[in-house]
C-alpha positions in Angstrom: -7.8 -23.4 0.8 -9.0 -21.2 -2.0 -11.9 -20.0 0.0 -9.6 -18.8 2.8 -7.5 -16.8 0.3 -10.7 -15.3 -1.0 -11.8 -14.3 2.5 -8.5 -12.6 3.2 -8.6 -10.7 -0.1 -12.2 -9.6 0.6 -11.2 -8.3 4.0 -8.7 -5.9 2.3 -11.4 -4.2 0.3 -12.0 -0.5 1.3 -8.7 -0.2 3.1 -6.9 3.1 2.7 -3.8 3.1 0.6 -1.1 5.6 1.6 2.5 6.2 0.4 5.6 5.9 2.5 5.5 9.7 2.7 2.0 9.8 4.2 -0.1 10.8 1.2 -3.4 8.9 0.9 -3.9 8.0 -2.7 -7.2 6.1 -2.4 -9.0 3.0 -1.1 -8.6 -0.5 -2.3 -11.4 -1.5 -4.7 -10.1 -4.7 -6.4 -7.0 -6.8 -7.1 -5.8 -7.8 -10.5 -4.3 -11.3 -10.7 -2.3 -12.9 -13.5 -4.6 -15.8 -14.6 -1.6 -17.9 -15.8 0.5 -17.9 -12.7 -2.0 -16.7 -10.0 0.3 -13.9 -8.8 -1.0 -10.4 -7.9 -0.2 -7.9 -10.5 -1.7 -4.7 -9.2 -4.3 -3.1 -6.9 -7.2 -1.0 -8.2 -8.0 2.0 -6.1 -10.9 4.4 -5.8 -8.7 7.5 -6.0 -8.5 10.2 -3.4 -9.6 13.3 -5.3 -7.3 15.5 -3.3 -4.2 13.3 -4.0 -1.8 14.9 -6.5 -0.1 11.5 -7.0 -3.4 9.7 -7.7 -4.1 12.1 -10.6 -0.8 11.1 -12.3 -1.2 7.3 -12.0 -2.5 5.0 -14.7 -6.2 4.5 -14.6 -8.6 1.7 -15.6 -12.3 2.4 -15.6 -11.9 5.5 -13.3 -9.8 3.4 -10.9 -6.1 4.0 -10.2 -3.7 1.1 -10.9 -1.0 0.6 -8.3 1.6 -2.1 -9.1 1.8 -4.8 -6.5 5.6 -4.5 -6.4 5.2 -1.1 -4.8 3.3 -2.5 -1.8 5.5 -3.1 1.3 3.1 -3.2 4.2 -0.5 -4.3 4.8 -2.2 -3.8 8.1 -5.0 -1.3 9.0 -3.8 0.6 5.9 -1.8 -0.5 2.9 1.5 1.3 2.5 3.2 1.7 -0.9 6.6 2.9 -1.9 6.0 6.2 -3.7 9.2 5.9 -5.7 7.9 2.7 -7.3 4.7 4.3 -8.5 6.1 6.8 -11.1 
């Protein structure tokens, strides 16, 4: 079962992340998971250099941190609620 979860997470890599207002803030690079409970904490994005919002978000090793609680749709793109980012 764990290998199936890994495969699904791996397929998400590189997907565009946009806000509910249509601004592209970056592309998914990695996922941070709480080691104690196994829950997703946040997504790490390669920031879109043209995004005003990405410039204001917390960074970690030049990647933008997006809290998982802000994610509300995942398909061809990942959509996040802009109001939960700031």
